[in-house]
Every structure is written in structure tokens, then in C-alpha cells.
KOLPA-511255 format. One record per residue (C-alpha): residue number from 1; x, y, z. Coordinates in steps of 0.1 Angstrom, whole numbers, plus 5000, padded with zeros to 4 digits. Layout:
<pts>
<pt><seq>NUM</seq><c1>X</c1><c2>Y</c2><c3>Z</c3></pt>
...
</pts>
This chain:
<pts>
<pt><seq>1</seq><c1>4938</c1><c2>5080</c2><c3>5001</c3></pt>
<pt><seq>2</seq><c1>4932</c1><c2>5074</c2><c3>5038</c3></pt>
<pt><seq>3</seq><c1>4901</c1><c2>5054</c2><c3>5030</c3></pt>
<pt><seq>4</seq><c1>4920</c1><c2>5032</c2><c3>5006</c3></pt>
<pt><seq>5</seq><c1>4946</c1><c2>5025</c2><c3>5033</c3></pt>
<pt><seq>6</seq><c1>4919</c1><c2>5016</c2><c3>5058</c3></pt>
<pt><seq>7</seq><c1>4901</c1><c2>4994</c2><c3>5034</c3></pt>
<pt><seq>8</seq><c1>4933</c1><c2>4975</c2><c3>5024</c3></pt>
<pt><seq>9</seq><c1>4942</c1><c2>4972</c2><c3>5061</c3></pt>
<pt><seq>10</seq><c1>4908</c1><c2>4958</c2><c3>5070</c3></pt>
<pt><seq>11</seq><c1>4909</c1><c2>4930</c2><c3>5044</c3></pt>
<pt><seq>12</seq><c1>4945</c1><c2>4922</c2><c3>5051</c3></pt>
<pt><seq>13</seq><c1>4937</c1><c2>4919</c2><c3>5088</c3></pt>
<pt><seq>14</seq><c1>4908</c1><c2>4896</c2><c3>5080</c3></pt>
<pt><seq>15</seq><c1>4930</c1><c2>4873</c2><c3>5059</c3></pt>
<pt><seq>16</seq><c1>4957</c1><c2>4873</c2><c3>5086</c3></pt>
<pt><seq>17</seq><c1>4931</c1><c2>4863</c2><c3>5113</c3></pt>
<pt><seq>18</seq><c1>4916</c1><c2>4836</c2><c3>5092</c3></pt>
<pt><seq>19</seq><c1>4950</c1><c2>4820</c2><c3>5085</c3></pt>
<pt><seq>20</seq><c1>4962</c1><c2>4824</c2><c3>5120</c3></pt>
<pt><seq>21</seq><c1>4932</c1><c2>4807</c2><c3>5137</c3></pt>
<pt><seq>22</seq><c1>4927</c1><c2>4781</c2><c3>5110</c3></pt>
<pt><seq>23</seq><c1>4941</c1><c2>4746</c2><c3>5118</c3></pt>
<pt><seq>24</seq><c1>4942</c1><c2>4738</c2><c3>5081</c3></pt>
<pt><seq>25</seq><c1>4969</c1><c2>4754</c2><c3>5061</c3></pt>
<pt><seq>26</seq><c1>4963</c1><c2>4734</c2><c3>5029</c3></pt>
<pt><seq>27</seq><c1>4963</c1><c2>4749</c2><c3>4994</c3></pt>
<pt><seq>28</seq><c1>4925</c1><c2>4751</c2><c3>4991</c3></pt>
<pt><seq>29</seq><c1>4922</c1><c2>4770</c2><c3>5023</c3></pt>
<pt><seq>30</seq><c1>4951</c1><c2>4792</c2><c3>5015</c3></pt>
<pt><seq>31</seq><c1>4938</c1><c2>4801</c2><c3>4981</c3></pt>
<pt><seq>32</seq><c1>4903</c1><c2>4806</c2><c3>4994</c3></pt>
<pt><seq>33</seq><c1>4916</c1><c2>4832</c2><c3>5019</c3></pt>
<pt><seq>34</seq><c1>4940</c1><c2>4848</c2><c3>4994</c3></pt>
<pt><seq>35</seq><c1>4912</c1><c2>4849</c2><c3>4968</c3></pt>
<pt><seq>36</seq><c1>4888</c1><c2>4868</c2><c3>4991</c3></pt>
<pt><seq>37</seq><c1>4916</c1><c2>4891</c2><c3>5001</c3></pt>
<pt><seq>38</seq><c1>4927</c1><c2>4898</c2><c3>4965</c3></pt>
<pt><seq>39</seq><c1>4892</c1><c2>4904</c2><c3>4951</c3></pt>
<pt><seq>40</seq><c1>4883</c1><c2>4928</c2><c3>4979</c3></pt>
<pt><seq>41</seq><c1>4916</c1><c2>4946</c2><c3>4976</c3></pt>
<pt><seq>42</seq><c1>4912</c1><c2>4948</c2><c3>4938</c3></pt>
<pt><seq>43</seq><c1>4878</c1><c2>4963</c2><c3>4941</c3></pt>
<pt><seq>44</seq><c1>4892</c1><c2>4989</c2><c3>4965</c3></pt>
<pt><seq>45</seq><c1>4918</c1><c2>4998</c2><c3>4939</c3></pt>
<pt><seq>46</seq><c1>4892</c1><c2>5000</c2><c3>4911</c3></pt>
<pt><seq>47</seq><c1>4868</c1><c2>5022</c2><c3>4931</c3></pt>
<pt><seq>48</seq><c1>4897</c1><c2>5045</c2><c3>4941</c3></pt>
<pt><seq>49</seq><c1>4902</c1><c2>5054</c2><c3>4904</c3></pt>
<pt><seq>50</seq><c1>4871</c1><c2>5076</c2><c3>4905</c3></pt>
<pt><seq>51</seq><c1>4868</c1><c2>5084</c2><c3>4942</c3></pt>
<pt><seq>52</seq><c1>4904</c1><c2>5091</c2><c3>4952</c3></pt>
<pt><seq>53</seq><c1>4930</c1><c2>5095</c2><c3>4925</c3></pt>
<pt><seq>54</seq><c1>4930</c1><c2>5125</c2><c3>4901</c3></pt>
<pt><seq>55</seq><c1>4936</c1><c2>5123</c2><c3>4864</c3></pt>
<pt><seq>56</seq><c1>4973</c1><c2>5117</c2><c3>4858</c3></pt>
<pt><seq>57</seq><c1>4977</c1><c2>5094</c2><c3>4888</c3></pt>
<pt><seq>58</seq><c1>4953</c1><c2>5066</c2><c3>4880</c3></pt>
<pt><seq>59</seq><c1>4975</c1><c2>5043</c2><c3>4859</c3></pt>
<pt><seq>60</seq><c1>4993</c1><c2>5026</c2><c3>4889</c3></pt>
<pt><seq>61</seq><c1>4960</c1><c2>5021</c2><c3>4907</c3></pt>
<pt><seq>62</seq><c1>4943</c1><c2>5007</c2><c3>4876</c3></pt>
<pt><seq>63</seq><c1>4972</c1><c2>4982</c2><c3>4870</c3></pt>
<pt><seq>64</seq><c1>4973</c1><c2>4972</c2><c3>4907</c3></pt>
<pt><seq>65</seq><c1>4935</c1><c2>4967</c2><c3>4906</c3></pt>
<pt><seq>66</seq><c1>4936</c1><c2>4945</c2><c3>4875</c3></pt>
<pt><seq>67</seq><c1>4965</c1><c2>4924</c2><c3>4887</c3></pt>
<pt><seq>68</seq><c1>4949</c1><c2>4918</c2><c3>4921</c3></pt>
<pt><seq>69</seq><c1>4914</c1><c2>4910</c2><c3>4907</c3></pt>
<pt><seq>70</seq><c1>4929</c1><c2>4886</c2><c3>4882</c3></pt>
<pt><seq>71</seq><c1>4949</c1><c2>4868</c2><c3>4909</c3></pt>
<pt><seq>72</seq><c1>4918</c1><c2>4866</c2><c3>4931</c3></pt>
<pt><seq>73</seq><c1>4896</c1><c2>4852</c2><c3>4903</c3></pt>
<pt><seq>74</seq><c1>4923</c1><c2>4826</c2><c3>4894</c3></pt>
<pt><seq>75</seq><c1>4923</c1><c2>4815</c2><c3>4931</c3></pt>
<pt><seq>76</seq><c1>4887</c1><c2>4806</c2><c3>4928</c3></pt>
<pt><seq>77</seq><c1>4892</c1><c2>4781</c2><c3>4900</c3></pt>
<pt><seq>78</seq><c1>4888</c1><c2>4746</c2><c3>4916</c3></pt>
<pt><seq>79</seq><c1>4914</c1><c2>4730</c2><c3>4893</c3></pt>
<pt><seq>80</seq><c1>4940</c1><c2>4755</c2><c3>4904</c3></pt>
<pt><seq>81</seq><c1>4935</c1><c2>4749</c2><c3>4941</c3></pt>
<pt><seq>82</seq><c1>4966</c1><c2>4728</c2><c3>4944</c3></pt>
<pt><seq>83</seq><c1>5000</c1><c2>4732</c2><c3>4961</c3></pt>
<pt><seq>84</seq><c1>5016</c1><c2>4743</c2><c3>4928</c3></pt>
<pt><seq>85</seq><c1>4986</c1><c2>4766</c2><c3>4920</c3></pt>
<pt><seq>86</seq><c1>4990</c1><c2>4784</c2><c3>4953</c3></pt>
<pt><seq>87</seq><c1>5027</c1><c2>4790</c2><c3>4947</c3></pt>
<pt><seq>88</seq><c1>5023</c1><c2>4801</c2><c3>4911</c3></pt>
<pt><seq>89</seq><c1>4993</c1><c2>4825</c2><c3>4918</c3></pt>
<pt><seq>90</seq><c1>5006</c1><c2>4841</c2><c3>4950</c3></pt>
<pt><seq>91</seq><c1>5042</c1><c2>4844</c2><c3>4938</c3></pt>
<pt><seq>92</seq><c1>5032</c1><c2>4860</c2><c3>4905</c3></pt>
<pt><seq>93</seq><c1>5008</c1><c2>4884</c2><c3>4922</c3></pt>
<pt><seq>94</seq><c1>5033</c1><c2>4894</c2><c3>4949</c3></pt>
<pt><seq>95</seq><c1>5062</c1><c2>4900</c2><c3>4925</c3></pt>
<pt><seq>96</seq><c1>5041</c1><c2>4919</c2><c3>4899</c3></pt>
<pt><seq>97</seq><c1>5020</c1><c2>4940</c2><c3>4922</c3></pt>
<pt><seq>98</seq><c1>5049</c1><c2>4947</c2><c3>4945</c3></pt>
<pt><seq>99</seq><c1>5070</c1><c2>4959</c2><c3>4916</c3></pt>
<pt><seq>100</seq><c1>5042</c1><c2>4981</c2><c3>4903</c3></pt>
<pt><seq>101</seq><c1>5035</c1><c2>4997</c2><c3>4937</c3></pt>
<pt><seq>102</seq><c1>5071</c1><c2>5002</c2><c3>4946</c3></pt>
<pt><seq>103</seq><c1>5081</c1><c2>5017</c2><c3>4913</c3></pt>
<pt><seq>104</seq><c1>5050</c1><c2>5040</c2><c3>4913</c3></pt>
<pt><seq>105</seq><c1>5059</c1><c2>5053</c2><c3>4948</c3></pt>
<pt><seq>106</seq><c1>5096</c1><c2>5056</c2><c3>4939</c3></pt>
<pt><seq>107</seq><c1>5088</c1><c2>5076</c2><c3>4908</c3></pt>
<pt><seq>108</seq><c1>5066</c1><c2>5100</c2><c3>4927</c3></pt>
<pt><seq>109</seq><c1>5092</c1><c2>5105</c2><c3>4953</c3></pt>
<pt><seq>110</seq><c1>5119</c1><c2>5112</c2><c3>4927</c3></pt>
<pt><seq>111</seq><c1>5097</c1><c2>5133</c2><c3>4904</c3></pt>
<pt><seq>112</seq><c1>5087</c1><c2>5159</c2><c3>4930</c3></pt>
<pt><seq>113</seq><c1>5094</c1><c2>5193</c2><c3>4914</c3></pt>
<pt><seq>114</seq><c1>5098</c1><c2>5212</c2><c3>4947</c3></pt>
<pt><seq>115</seq><c1>5122</c1><c2>5201</c2><c3>4975</c3></pt>
<pt><seq>116</seq><c1>5107</c1><c2>5199</c2><c3>5010</c3></pt>
<pt><seq>117</seq><c1>5132</c1><c2>5225</c2><c3>5024</c3></pt>
<pt><seq>118</seq><c1>5126</c1><c2>5252</c2><c3>4998</c3></pt>
<pt><seq>119</seq><c1>5112</c1><c2>5285</c2><c3>5011</c3></pt>
<pt><seq>120</seq><c1>5075</c1><c2>5289</c2><c3>5003</c3></pt>
<pt><seq>121</seq><c1>5064</c1><c2>5312</c2><c3>4975</c3></pt>
<pt><seq>122</seq><c1>5036</c1><c2>5336</c2><c3>4975</c3></pt>
<pt><seq>123</seq><c1>5004</c1><c2>5318</c2><c3>4966</c3></pt>
<pt><seq>124</seq><c1>5022</c1><c2>5284</c2><c3>4970</c3></pt>
<pt><seq>125</seq><c1>5000</c1><c2>5254</c2><c3>4973</c3></pt>
<pt><seq>126</seq><c1>5005</c1><c2>5220</c2><c3>4988</c3></pt>
<pt><seq>127</seq><c1>5041</c1><c2>5207</c2><c3>4983</c3></pt>
<pt><seq>128</seq><c1>5029</c1><c2>5177</c2><c3>4963</c3></pt>
<pt><seq>129</seq><c1>5013</c1><c2>5199</c2><c3>4936</c3></pt>
<pt><seq>130</seq><c1>5035</c1><c2>5199</c2><c3>4905</c3></pt>
<pt><seq>131</seq><c1>5043</c1><c2>5227</c2><c3>4882</c3></pt>
<pt><seq>132</seq><c1>5018</c1><c2>5239</c2><c3>4856</c3></pt>
<pt><seq>133</seq><c1>5012</c1><c2>5214</c2><c3>4828</c3></pt>
<pt><seq>134</seq><c1>5025</c1><c2>5184</c2><c3>4848</c3></pt>
<pt><seq>135</seq><c1>5005</c1><c2>5155</c2><c3>4863</c3></pt>
<pt><seq>136</seq><c1>4997</c1><c2>5160</c2><c3>4900</c3></pt>
<pt><seq>137</seq><c1>5019</c1><c2>5142</c2><c3>4924</c3></pt>
<pt><seq>138</seq><c1>5011</c1><c2>5123</c2><c3>4955</c3></pt>
<pt><seq>139</seq><c1>5020</c1><c2>5135</c2><c3>4990</c3></pt>
<pt><seq>140</seq><c1>5055</c1><c2>5124</c2><c3>5001</c3></pt>
<pt><seq>141</seq><c1>5040</c1><c2>5102</c2><c3>5029</c3></pt>
<pt><seq>142</seq><c1>5017</c1><c2>5085</c2><c3>5005</c3></pt>
<pt><seq>143</seq><c1>5045</c1><c2>5078</c2><c3>4980</c3></pt>
<pt><seq>144</seq><c1>5067</c1><c2>5064</c2><c3>5008</c3></pt>
<pt><seq>145</seq><c1>5039</c1><c2>5041</c2><c3>5020</c3></pt>
<pt><seq>146</seq><c1>5035</c1><c2>5028</c2><c3>4984</c3></pt>
<pt><seq>147</seq><c1>5073</c1><c2>5020</c2><c3>4983</c3></pt>
<pt><seq>148</seq><c1>5071</c1><c2>5002</c2><c3>5017</c3></pt>
<pt><seq>149</seq><c1>5041</c1><c2>4980</c2><c3>5009</c3></pt>
<pt><seq>150</seq><c1>5055</c1><c2>4973</c2><c3>4974</c3></pt>
<pt><seq>151</seq><c1>5088</c1><c2>4961</c2><c3>4990</c3></pt>
<pt><seq>152</seq><c1>5068</c1><c2>4939</c2><c3>5015</c3></pt>
<pt><seq>153</seq><c1>5050</c1><c2>4923</c2><c3>4985</c3></pt>
<pt><seq>154</seq><c1>5083</c1><c2>4917</c2><c3>4968</c3></pt>
<pt><seq>155</seq><c1>5097</c1><c2>4901</c2><c3>4999</c3></pt>
<pt><seq>156</seq><c1>5066</c1><c2>4878</c2><c3>5001</c3></pt>
<pt><seq>157</seq><c1>5072</c1><c2>4867</c2><c3>4965</c3></pt>
<pt><seq>158</seq><c1>5109</c1><c2>4861</c2><c3>4970</c3></pt>
<pt><seq>159</seq><c1>5103</c1><c2>4843</c2><c3>5003</c3></pt>
<pt><seq>160</seq><c1>5078</c1><c2>4819</c2><c3>4987</c3></pt>
<pt><seq>161</seq><c1>5104</c1><c2>4812</c2><c3>4959</c3></pt>
<pt><seq>162</seq><c1>5127</c1><c2>4797</c2><c3>4985</c3></pt>
<pt><seq>163</seq><c1>5099</c1><c2>4774</c2><c3>5000</c3></pt>
<pt><seq>164</seq><c1>5101</c1><c2>4740</c2><c3>4984</c3></pt>
<pt><seq>165</seq><c1>5066</c1><c2>4730</c2><c3>4972</c3></pt>
<pt><seq>166</seq><c1>5072</c1><c2>4693</c2><c3>4978</c3></pt>
<pt><seq>167</seq><c1>5089</c1><c2>4698</c2><c3>5012</c3></pt>
<pt><seq>168</seq><c1>5076</c1><c2>4674</c2><c3>5040</c3></pt>
<pt><seq>169</seq><c1>5090</c1><c2>4668</c2><c3>5075</c3></pt>
<pt><seq>170</seq><c1>5076</c1><c2>4642</c2><c3>5098</c3></pt>
<pt><seq>171</seq><c1>5079</c1><c2>4649</c2><c3>5135</c3></pt>
<pt><seq>172</seq><c1>5064</c1><c2>4636</c2><c3>5167</c3></pt>
<pt><seq>173</seq><c1>5054</c1><c2>4654</c2><c3>5199</c3></pt>
<pt><seq>174</seq><c1>5060</c1><c2>4628</c2><c3>5226</c3></pt>
<pt><seq>175</seq><c1>5039</c1><c2>4647</c2><c3>5252</c3></pt>
<pt><seq>176</seq><c1>5009</c1><c2>4647</c2><c3>5229</c3></pt>
<pt><seq>177</seq><c1>5016</c1><c2>4612</c2><c3>5216</c3></pt>
<pt><seq>178</seq><c1>5009</c1><c2>4623</c2><c3>5180</c3></pt>
<pt><seq>179</seq><c1>5029</c1><c2>4626</c2><c3>5148</c3></pt>
<pt><seq>180</seq><c1>5026</c1><c2>4655</c2><c3>5124</c3></pt>
<pt><seq>181</seq><c1>5039</c1><c2>4665</c2><c3>5090</c3></pt>
<pt><seq>182</seq><c1>5053</c1><c2>4700</c2><c3>5082</c3></pt>
<pt><seq>183</seq><c1>5048</c1><c2>4706</c2><c3>5045</c3></pt>
<pt><seq>184</seq><c1>5059</c1><c2>4733</c2><c3>5021</c3></pt>
<pt><seq>185</seq><c1>5023</c1><c2>4745</c2><c3>5015</c3></pt>
<pt><seq>186</seq><c1>5018</c1><c2>4748</c2><c3>5053</c3></pt>
<pt><seq>187</seq><c1>5049</c1><c2>4771</c2><c3>5055</c3></pt>
<pt><seq>188</seq><c1>5038</c1><c2>4790</c2><c3>5024</c3></pt>
<pt><seq>189</seq><c1>5003</c1><c2>4797</c2><c3>5037</c3></pt>
<pt><seq>190</seq><c1>5018</c1><c2>4808</c2><c3>5070</c3></pt>
<pt><seq>191</seq><c1>5042</c1><c2>4831</c2><c3>5053</c3></pt>
<pt><seq>192</seq><c1>5013</c1><c2>4848</c2><c3>5034</c3></pt>
<pt><seq>193</seq><c1>4994</c1><c2>4851</c2><c3>5067</c3></pt>
<pt><seq>194</seq><c1>5024</c1><c2>4868</c2><c3>5083</c3></pt>
<pt><seq>195</seq><c1>5026</c1><c2>4892</c2><c3>5053</c3></pt>
<pt><seq>196</seq><c1>4989</c1><c2>4900</c2><c3>5056</c3></pt>
<pt><seq>197</seq><c1>4993</c1><c2>4908</c2><c3>5093</c3></pt>
<pt><seq>198</seq><c1>5023</c1><c2>4931</c2><c3>5087</c3></pt>
<pt><seq>199</seq><c1>5006</c1><c2>4950</c2><c3>5058</c3></pt>
<pt><seq>200</seq><c1>4974</c1><c2>4954</c2><c3>5079</c3></pt>
<pt><seq>201</seq><c1>4993</c1><c2>4969</c2><c3>5108</c3></pt>
<pt><seq>202</seq><c1>5014</c1><c2>4992</c2><c3>5086</c3></pt>
<pt><seq>203</seq><c1>4985</c1><c2>5005</c2><c3>5065</c3></pt>
<pt><seq>204</seq><c1>4963</c1><c2>5010</c2><c3>5096</c3></pt>
<pt><seq>205</seq><c1>4991</c1><c2>5031</c2><c3>5112</c3></pt>
<pt><seq>206</seq><c1>4996</c1><c2>5050</c2><c3>5079</c3></pt>
<pt><seq>207</seq><c1>4959</c1><c2>5057</c2><c3>5078</c3></pt>
<pt><seq>208</seq><c1>4958</c1><c2>5072</c2><c3>5113</c3></pt>
<pt><seq>209</seq><c1>4989</c1><c2>5092</c2><c3>5107</c3></pt>
<pt><seq>210</seq><c1>4982</c1><c2>5130</c2><c3>5102</c3></pt>
<pt><seq>211</seq><c1>4984</c1><c2>5139</c2><c3>5066</c3></pt>
<pt><seq>212</seq><c1>4993</c1><c2>5171</c2><c3>5048</c3></pt>
<pt><seq>213</seq><c1>4956</c1><c2>5177</c2><c3>5041</c3></pt>
<pt><seq>214</seq><c1>4946</c1><c2>5174</c2><c3>5078</c3></pt>
<pt><seq>215</seq><c1>4940</c1><c2>5212</c2><c3>5081</c3></pt>
<pt><seq>216</seq><c1>4972</c1><c2>5218</c2><c3>5103</c3></pt>
<pt><seq>217</seq><c1>4993</c1><c2>5244</c2><c3>5085</c3></pt>
<pt><seq>218</seq><c1>5025</c1><c2>5228</c2><c3>5098</c3></pt>
<pt><seq>219</seq><c1>5014</c1><c2>5195</c2><c3>5085</c3></pt>
<pt><seq>220</seq><c1>5000</c1><c2>5209</c2><c3>5053</c3></pt>
<pt><seq>221</seq><c1>5034</c1><c2>5221</c2><c3>5043</c3></pt>
<pt><seq>222</seq><c1>5067</c1><c2>5210</c2><c3>5058</c3></pt>
<pt><seq>223</seq><c1>5082</c1><c2>5243</c2><c3>5046</c3></pt>
<pt><seq>224</seq><c1>5061</c1><c2>5261</c2><c3>5072</c3></pt>
<pt><seq>225</seq><c1>5077</c1><c2>5242</c2><c3>5100</c3></pt>
<pt><seq>226</seq><c1>5111</c1><c2>5244</c2><c3>5084</c3></pt>
<pt><seq>227</seq><c1>5109</c1><c2>5282</c2><c3>5076</c3></pt>
<pt><seq>228</seq><c1>5085</c1><c2>5298</c2><c3>5100</c3></pt>
<pt><seq>229</seq><c1>5100</c1><c2>5333</c2><c3>5095</c3></pt>
<pt><seq>230</seq><c1>5095</c1><c2>5330</c2><c3>5057</c3></pt>
<pt><seq>231</seq><c1>5059</c1><c2>5318</c2><c3>5061</c3></pt>
<pt><seq>232</seq><c1>5052</c1><c2>5347</c2><c3>5085</c3></pt>
<pt><seq>233</seq><c1>5068</c1><c2>5372</c2><c3>5061</c3></pt>
<pt><seq>234</seq><c1>5047</c1><c2>5358</c2><c3>5032</c3></pt>
<pt><seq>235</seq><c1>5015</c1><c2>5361</c2><c3>5052</c3></pt>
<pt><seq>236</seq><c1>5025</c1><c2>5397</c2><c3>5062</c3></pt>
<pt><seq>237</seq><c1>5031</c1><c2>5407</c2><c3>5026</c3></pt>
<pt><seq>238</seq><c1>4997</c1><c2>5393</c2><c3>5017</c3></pt>
<pt><seq>239</seq><c1>4980</c1><c2>5414</c2><c3>5044</c3></pt>
<pt><seq>240</seq><c1>4999</c1><c2>5446</c2><c3>5034</c3></pt>
<pt><seq>241</seq><c1>4990</c1><c2>5440</c2><c3>4998</c3></pt>
<pt><seq>242</seq><c1>4953</c1><c2>5437</c2><c3>5005</c3></pt>
<pt><seq>243</seq><c1>4954</c1><c2>5468</c2><c3>5027</c3></pt>
<pt><seq>244</seq><c1>4972</c1><c2>5489</c2><c3>5000</c3></pt>
<pt><seq>245</seq><c1>4952</c1><c2>5522</c2><c3>4996</c3></pt>
<pt><seq>246</seq><c1>4959</c1><c2>5521</c2><c3>4959</c3></pt>
<pt><seq>247</seq><c1>4937</c1><c2>5491</c2><c3>4956</c3></pt>
<pt><seq>248</seq><c1>4907</c1><c2>5509</c2><c3>4970</c3></pt>
<pt><seq>249</seq><c1>4884</c1><c2>5530</c2><c3>4947</c3></pt>
</pts>
């Protein structure tokens, strides 16, 4: 999952930089940047189906990949590269993908079968492994990141809903001796750029954060840190069991 986060952070950062340093915030430019970001992100989701997610956890990634790829391909249609097209495509993608990602993360957080403060059992595995016969669950941090990014996408969609597509404000900078026009599409493209920057920073930090599979026993199971005596007792029992003379021929 760390590679998925780094990949998404990379393309979100590229989109943010392109919008930030572009003097043109028109609909064609905004959709071109969004289209590249969406297609690249969608491909990451689709590749992760086979490389990252185990069976039982692929449905959200598949749905997110399809939604993002479709949005990216729609952004490349020349007739849709209008102010209205930008609002429709980006808002629809943000609301749908944000809802899917947030709900998937929330369900994984709610569906964990073992509380984090429970004492470890002999032979216990990582805390995100569900009971026998159930689909595997994501680590808590991974689920929390999904909820956060999903909410950020929902905020993007809701924020763009409040930006009037036909808004235009003429203003003059006396020192420069020039007049400018602030339009709704300029604001909308800038809002998307801000969203991309926030997501890039968040996912990069999440990718560098130590995970439960980092090899650190304390990180691998929060119960070890919460109940060090219980973990030590469990290990001692295992050593005594292996050294039991009845087990030797």
C-alpha cells in the first residue's frame, strides 16, 4: 500500500505544481491537468488490484480505478473542455470517488473483529487479520488514510458546487496599470490545485509513516506496546512449550 500512496502523491504533486505555476487557469488547461492526474491515478488503482490488495479487498480499488479512469478520459474530449464541462466532470468525480473511498475506509475501521487494546492470543497474527472465513481487513492506519482522503475529495466537490460557473469580477491594479477579470473557472481550477497539493502532502507523509508491517514488533501490533507483560508471558509460554521434555523422542 505504501507504493500506492507514493504513486498517488507523486501525480497529485505534479498536478498541483502545474496549476500553481501556470498563468492560465482556463477550462482547457484545468481539464488537461486533471485528465493527466486522473488517468495516472486510475492506472495506479488498477495495478494495485493485482500487486497490492488481496482477494476480498479489491472491490473499492476497482471502483475507484474505474471512476478515475473514466473521469480522466472524459477530460480529454475536446468538446467537453468548457467551463461547464470542467465543473461537471470534476465535481462528479470528486463526490463519487470521495464517497467510495471514505465509505470503504470507514467500513474497514468499523468492521475490525479485534479491538486494538485486547490482550494478544497465542499464535496471534497482525491485528488487521480478521477471523477465519472472513475477508482480510486493512491496517487501521491505511483505513484512516482512506477516510481522510475520501473526505478531502468530498470537500473538493462541495466547494466547487458553491463556485458560480458564470462568475466574473473585473478589477484593476493601479500600480501595474492593468485590468484583470477573476472568473469562476479561475477559482475552480485554483481550488483543484489546492486540493491536489493537500492530498500530495498527506499521502507522502502517510507513505513515510512506519506501518505495522515495518518489522518493528511494537509497530506490528499495538497490543505489544499496550500489554508488554502479556506479550512477554506469551513468548515465555511458547519457549517453555518448545522445551517440554515430553515433546522430545
